[in-house]
C-alpha positions in Angstrom: 127.8 -26.4 -97.9 128.3 -25.2 -94.1 130.7 -26.7 -92.1 129.3 -28.7 -90.0 129.6 -29.1 -86.2 126.6 -31.9 -85.4 125.9 -35.0 -85.5 123.0 -35.4 -87.9 123.1 -38.9 -87.1 122.7 -38.7 -83.8 118.8 -39.4 -82.6 117.1 -39.5 -78.8 117.6 -43.3 -78.4 121.1 -43.2 -77.7 120.3 -41.8 -74.7 118.6 -44.9 -73.6 121.1 -47.8 -74.8 123.5 -49.6 -73.3 124.1 -47.8 -70.1 120.9 -46.2 -70.3 118.2 -48.2 -70.6 117.1 -48.5 -67.6 116.8 -44.6 -67.0 113.3 -43.1 -67.0 112.8 -42.2 -71.5 112.0 -39.0 -71.8 114.5 -38.7 -74.7 112.5 -40.8 -77.4 109.3 -39.2 -78.9 107.4 -42.2 -79.3 104.5 -42.2 -76.8 104.9 -44.5 -73.6 102.6 -47.3 -73.5 102.2 -48.4 -76.5 101.6 -50.2 -78.9 98.4 -51.0 -77.3 97.2 -54.3 -77.1 94.4 -54.4 -79.6 97.4 -53.2 -82.1 99.9 -56.0 -80.8 97.3 -58.7 -81.3 96.9 -57.6 -84.9 100.5 -57.7 -85.5 100.5 -61.2 -84.1 98.1 -62.2 -86.0 100.1 -61.6 -89.4 102.8 -64.1 -88.2 101.2 -66.9 -89.8 101.2 -64.8 -93.4 105.1 -65.0 -93.2 106.0 -67.7 -95.7 104.5 -65.1 -98.5 105.6 -62.2 -99.6 104.5 -58.9 -98.5 101.5 -57.5 -99.9 100.7 -54.4 -99.5 97.7 -53.3 -101.6 95.1 -53.5 -98.6 97.3 -51.4 -96.8 97.8 -48.4 -99.0 94.4 -48.6 -100.2 93.5 -47.8 -96.1 96.0 -45.2 -96.0 94.9 -43.6 -99.1 90.8 -43.8 -98.0 92.3 -42.1 -94.4 93.4 -39.1 -96.0 90.3 -39.1 -98.8 93.5 -39.6 -101.6 93.8 -42.5 -104.4 96.1 -45.1 -104.0 97.9 -43.4 -107.1 99.1 -40.4 -104.4 100.8 -43.1 -101.5 103.4 -45.0 -101.2 104.1 -47.1 -97.9 107.8 -47.0 -96.3 109.7 -48.4 -93.9 109.0 -45.7 -91.5 109.3 -41.7 -92.4 113.4 -42.3 -92.4 113.2 -44.3 -95.6 111.3 -41.6 -97.5 113.4 -38.9 -96.8 116.6 -41.0 -98.4 114.2 -41.9 -101.3 113.6 -38.3 -101.8 117.5 -37.6 -101.9 118.4 -40.4 -104.3 114.9 -40.0 -106.6 114.5 -36.7 -107.2 116.5 -34.3 -109.5 117.0 -31.6 -107.9 119.9 -28.8 -108.0 119.2 -26.6 -104.7 118.0 -28.4 -101.5 117.2 -26.6 -99.1 116.6 -27.9 -95.3 114.3 -25.7 -92.6 116.0 -25.9 -89.6 116.6 -26.6 -86.3 114.5 -29.7 -87.4 114.7 -33.5 -87.3 118.9 -33.8 -89.4 118.1 -36.9 -91.3 116.5 -35.3 -94.2 119.7 -33.3 -94.6 122.0 -36.2 -93.5 120.1 -38.3 -96.3 120.4 -35.2 -98.4 124.0 -35.3 -98.2 124.8 -38.6 -98.8 123.7 -38.7 -102.3 125.8 -36.0 -103.3 123.8 -32.8 -102.4 124.9 -29.4 -101.4 122.3 -28.7 -98.9 121.2 -24.7 -97.7 120.3 -23.8 -94.2 117.6 -21.7 -93.2 117.9 -21.2 -89.6 114.9 -20.0 -87.7 116.1 -18.0 -84.8 114.9 -18.2 -81.0 113.4 -14.8 -81.2 111.0 -15.7 -83.7 109.5 -18.6 -81.5 111.3 -20.6 -84.3 108.7 -19.7 -86.2 108.9 -20.1 -90.5 109.6 -16.9 -92.3 108.5 -17.9 -95.6 110.6 -14.4 -96.9 114.1 -16.4 -95.2 113.7 -19.1 -97.9 115.4 -18.8 -101.2 113.5 -18.4 -104.6 115.6 -20.6 -106.2 115.6 -23.5 -104.2 114.0 -26.4 -106.1 113.7 -28.5 -103.3 112.3 -27.1 -99.3 112.1 -29.4 -96.7 110.3 -28.6 -92.9 108.7 -30.3 -90.1 105.2 -29.3 -88.2 105.0 -29.6 -85.9 109.0 -29.5 -85.8 111.3 -31.9 -83.9 112.5 -30.5 -81.2 110.9 -26.8 -81.6 107.8 -28.2 -80.8 106.7 -25.2 -83.1 103.2 -25.7 -85.3 103.5 -23.4 -88.6 100.5 -22.8 -90.1 98.9 -24.5 -92.7 98.8 -21.3 -95.2 102.6 -20.4 -94.4 103.7 -23.6 -95.1 101.5 -23.6 -98.5 103.0 -20.2 -99.4 106.3 -22.2 -100.0 104.7 -23.2 -102.8 106.3 -23.2 -106.6 106.3 -23.9 -109.8 109.2 -26.6 -110.4 109.6 -27.1 -106.5 109.2 -29.9 -104.2 107.9 -28.7 -100.7 108.5 -32.2 -98.7 106.4 -31.6 -94.9 107.4 -33.9 -92.5 104.1 -34.8 -90.3 105.3 -37.3 -88.3 103.9 -35.9 -84.7 100.5 -34.0 -86.4 98.6 -36.9 -84.9 99.6 -35.9 -81.7 98.2 -32.6 -82.2 94.6 -32.0 -81.5 91.9 -32.2 -84.5 95.5 -31.9 -87.1 95.2 -28.7 -87.1 97.7 -27.4 -89.6 97.7 -30.2 -91.7 98.7 -30.6 -95.4 98.1 -34.1 -95.6 95.3 -34.9 -98.2 95.7 -31.5 -99.5 95.8 -31.7 -104.0 95.9 -28.1 -104.2 99.4 -27.6 -103.3 101.7 -27.8 -106.2 105.1 -30.0 -105.6 103.4 -30.9 -102.1 104.7 -34.3 -100.9 103.7 -35.1 -97.0 105.3 -37.5 -95.0 104.0 -39.4 -92.1 105.1 -41.8 -89.0 103.0 -44.7 -87.6 105.8 -45.3 -85.2 105.4 -41.9 -82.7 101.7 -42.5 -81.8 101.7 -46.3 -81.8 105.0 -47.0 -80.5 106.1 -49.0 -83.6 110.0 -47.6 -83.8 111.1 -51.3 -83.8 108.9 -52.4 -86.5 109.4 -49.5 -89.1 106.1 -47.9 -90.7 105.5 -45.0 -92.7 104.2 -43.2 -95.5 104.0 -40.6 -98.3 101.7 -38.5 -99.9 102.6 -36.9 -103.1 100.8 -36.6 -106.6 101.4 -39.6 -108.5 104.1 -38.9 -110.8 106.4 -38.3 -107.6 105.4 -41.2 -105.9 106.3 -43.5 -109.0 109.5 -42.1 -109.2 110.2 -43.0 -105.3 108.3 -46.5 -106.1 111.1 -47.1 -108.3 114.1 -46.2 -105.7 112.3 -48.4 -103.5 113.8 -52.4 -103.3 111.3 -55.1 -104.0 109.0 -55.8 -100.7 110.1 -53.2 -98.5 107.3 -53.1 -95.9 106.9 -56.2 -94.3 103.9 -58.1 -93.7 103.8 -57.6 -89.9 104.7 -53.7 -90.8 101.8 -53.4 -93.1 99.1 -55.1 -90.9 100.3 -52.5 -88.7 99.4 -50.1 -91.5 96.0 -51.0 -92.2 94.7 -51.0 -88.4 96.4 -47.5 -87.6 94.2 -46.1 -90.0 90.7 -47.8 -88.8 88.5 -45.9 -88.0 89.0 -47.0 -83.9 92.7 -46.2 -84.2 91.8 -42.6 -85.2 89.9 -41.9 -82.7 91.9 -43.3 -79.8 94.6 -41.6 -81.8 92.4 -37.8 -81.5 91.8 -38.9 -77.3 95.6 -39.6 -76.7 96.4 -36.4 -78.8 94.2 -34.0 -76.3 95.6 -36.4 -73.0 99.5 -35.3 -74.3 98.5 -31.8 -75.1 97.0 -31.7 -71.0 99.7 -33.3 -69.9 102.1 -31.4 -71.8 100.9 -28.2 -70.3 101.2 -30.0 -66.8 104.8 -30.5 -67.6 105.0 -26.6 -69.2 103.6 -25.5 -65.7 106.8 -27.0 -63.7 109.2 -26.3 -65.9 108.6 -22.4 -65.3 108.5 -22.7 -62.0 112.7 -23.1 -62.9 112.7 -19.6 -64.4 115.2 -17.8 -61.8 117.0 -20.8 -62.5 117.4 -19.1 -66.5 115.5 -22.2 -67.8 112.8 -21.1 -70.9 110.6 -23.3 -72.8 110.4 -22.3 -76.4 107.4 -22.5 -77.5 104.2 -22.1 -77.4 105.1 -25.9 -77.7 102.3 -28.2 -79.6 104.1 -31.5 -80.1 104.2 -34.1 -77.3 107.9 -32.8 -76.4 109.0 -29.3 -75.8 112.6 -27.6 -75.7 114.4 -26.0 -72.9 117.4 -23.5 -73.1 119.4 -23.4 -69.5 122.7 -22.9 -68.7 125.4 -25.2 -68.5 122.2 -28.1 -69.8 124.9 -30.6 -70.6 126.1 -30.8 -67.3 122.2 -30.6 -66.1 121.7 -33.7 -68.3 124.5 -35.7 -66.7 122.8 -35.4 -63.4 119.6 -36.1 -64.5 121.1 -39.3 -65.6 122.4 -40.0 -62.2 119.3 -39.5 -61.0 117.2 -41.8 -63.4 116.2 -39.4 -65.8 117.3 -39.5 -69.7 116.8 -36.2 -72.0 117.8 -35.5 -75.6 120.4 -33.0 -75.5 120.1 -30.2 -78.5 123.0 -29.0 -79.9 122.9 -31.6 -82.3 120.7 -29.9 -84.1 121.7 -27.3 -86.4 120.5 -23.9 -84.7 120.9 -25.5 -81.7 124.0 -25.0 -79.4 124.5 -27.0 -76.0 122.4 -25.3 -74.0 119.6 -27.0 -75.1 117.3 -30.0 -74.3 114.0 -31.9 -75.0 112.1 -33.2 -73.3 109.4 -35.5 -74.7 106.1 -35.7 -73.1 104.8 -38.0 -70.1 102.2 -38.8 -67.9 101.7 -36.1 -65.4 103.4 -39.4 -62.7 106.2 -39.0 -64.5 106.3 -35.7 -65.5 106.1 -34.9 -61.8 108.8 -37.2 -60.5 111.1 -36.0 -63.7 110.3 -32.0 -62.2 111.8 -33.1 -58.9 114.9 -34.5 -60.1 115.7 -31.4 -62.1 115.4 -29.0 -58.9 118.0 -31.3 -57.8 120.1 -31.4 -60.4 119.5 -27.9 -60.7 121.1 -27.5 -57.6 124.0 -29.7 -58.1 124.9 -27.2 -61.0 
């Protein structure tokens, strides 16, 4: 196991807690202005049923139908983060590999479960794109994000599926896939890839981080193993109501519209960031998620100056494969982006 120099349990919400609570939030990858009113009403309507134990059958069937799968291939979880813990505890693996830079909870969960974790570090000079040959053949568990947090890289589905091997579990974190127009390169719903486990989150697009709802798509025997590792009634009644609502045809249409809007706002952000190339700022890319990764000299000082100017951004040095010169920026509406770019100009001048 590599010597740990990264805080795997640091996440973007740390930037906007306590003294950061009044800052404009570009640190957390949750869509702004969510949940929408219709979703809040659906969740509120479930509160009259709180005296009864949660019954997840309807929500599980709705998620299965959304992906064209039988219910035996679906497990509802308290956010995608719970799924990483279940995988680490329930699966009997000897040689887990996590492809970095990516969301750090999968490795943290594996370590906490007593596993020795190997890393595949994708390289900046390759655009942080997957090199399948870098993944050891003897790895019996491989974890990769798509699109990847924090790099915003969208890997080709064929490249990821090519990592499948007999006896290997291939875990693909698609928490941000519904923010990609057309969900290009998605593997959710595929049953032809051996050992495939796809994780989805409903907290990012719908602003439900405080409710905790996500799900796992996998072979029935894998779902059964994970379900046995869950506590009883792991997903609350309001979260089940949200899950059912968020996979409705209305919600899918709204999410598709939001994905196109995010892509346009991201293009505006990337174009604005390009104006700072002379200051040494570079954008990793091409970015395809609802966030962008940037590299710039003395990023830690710039981040602190931005806080003084009212903006929170995510430090990048807690991600394996990145250092102190990296920052992650959530995509927001054009007005917020324009205000941020003016603040960035001031922060760079102070530096």
